[in-house]
C-alpha positions in Angstrom: 0.1 -0.1 -0.1 0.9 3.4 -1.0 2.3 5.7 2.0 1.6 9.2 1.8 2.8 12.3 4.4 1.4 15.6 4.8 2.9 18.0 6.9 0.7 20.7 8.3 1.2 23.8 10.9 -2.3 25.6 10.6 -1.5 28.0 7.7 -3.6 28.5 4.8 -0.7 26.8 2.2 -0.4 23.6 4.4 -4.4 23.4 4.5 -4.1 23.2 0.8 -1.7 20.5 1.0 -4.0 18.8 3.0 -6.8 18.9 0.3 -4.2 17.7 -2.0 -2.9 14.7 0.2 -6.9 13.6 0.8 -7.8 13.6 -2.8 -4.6 12.0 -3.6 -4.7 9.4 -0.9 -8.3 8.9 -1.7 -7.9 8.5 -5.5 -4.8 5.7 -4.7 -6.5 4.3 -1.8 -3.2 5.1 0.2 -2.5 5.5 4.1 -2.3 9.1 4.7 -0.4 10.5 7.8 -1.0 13.6 9.0 2.1 15.2 10.5 3.1 18.4 12.7 6.3 19.3 13.7 6.3 21.3 16.9 9.6 23.8 17.1 11.1 23.0 20.4 13.7 25.3 19.7 12.3 29.2 19.0 14.7 31.6 18.2 17.9 29.4 19.6 16.2 29.0 23.4 14.9 26.3 24.4 10.9 25.8 25.4 10.1 25.8 29.2 9.3 22.0 30.0 5.3 23.5 30.3 5.0 25.7 27.1 6.3 22.8 25.1 3.9 19.9 26.3 1.3 22.4 25.8 2.4 22.8 22.5 2.3 19.3 21.5 -1.2 19.0 23.2 -2.6 21.5 20.9 -0.6 20.2 18.0 -2.2 16.5 18.8 -5.8 18.0 19.2 -5.6 20.0 16.0 -4.0 16.8 14.4 -7.4 14.8 15.5 -9.7 17.1 13.8 -7.9 16.8 10.4 -7.9 13.0 10.9 -11.5 13.0 11.3 -12.0 15.3 8.2 -10.0 12.5 6.6 -12.1 9.9 7.5 -15.3 11.3 6.8 -13.9 11.7 3.6 -13.3 8.0 3.3 -9.1 8.2 3.6 -7.7 6.0 5.9 -5.4 8.2 8.4 -3.3 8.8 11.1 -1.5 11.4 12.8 1.7 12.2 14.3 3.8 14.9 16.2 7.2 15.6 16.2 9.1 17.7 18.5 12.6 19.5 16.4 14.6 22.6 16.0 14.3 21.9 12.1 11.1 21.1 11.2 12.3 20.5 7.0 14.7 17.9 8.7 12.3 16.6 11.0 9.8 15.7 8.0 12.6 14.0 5.8 13.9 12.0 8.6 10.4 10.8 9.4 9.6 9.8 6.1 12.7 8.0 5.5 12.8 6.0 8.8 9.0 4.9 8.0 9.4 4.4 4.3 6.7 6.6 2.5 6.8 6.9 -0.7 5.1 10.5 -1.3 5.5 13.8 0.8 3.1 16.7 0.5 4.1 20.1 2.2 2.1 23.5 1.2 4.5 26.5 0.3 3.9 30.0 0.2 5.7 30.5 -3.2 8.6 32.7 -1.5 11.7 30.1 -2.7 10.3 29.6 -6.5 9.6 26.0 -6.2 7.1 24.7 -8.4 4.9 21.9 -8.2 6.0 18.3 -9.4 4.5 16.9 -12.1 
């Protein structure tokens, strides 16, 4: 079975990425994982333990809402919250470790990246 990973952060571009991942997963009958990376070292400082715990809990609640939306649309989904100082590195590391076939992320168009064909 194909495995699709979509990384979300609550932004409009990540919500669009989720919509794309839902359509793609449904079309291909894939397993979808909705991922949120909580940055544990904001601005080079360490989060206080309680603040990090609260951020993780908020992320879990947000992902459960998105999972319900996915499953309501007929897509098998699960969720994962990671912590780290670099979201992109955490996404790639997790995708490699778990052998995902596809990674979907939203972009703001500032880096000149284009969607793959």
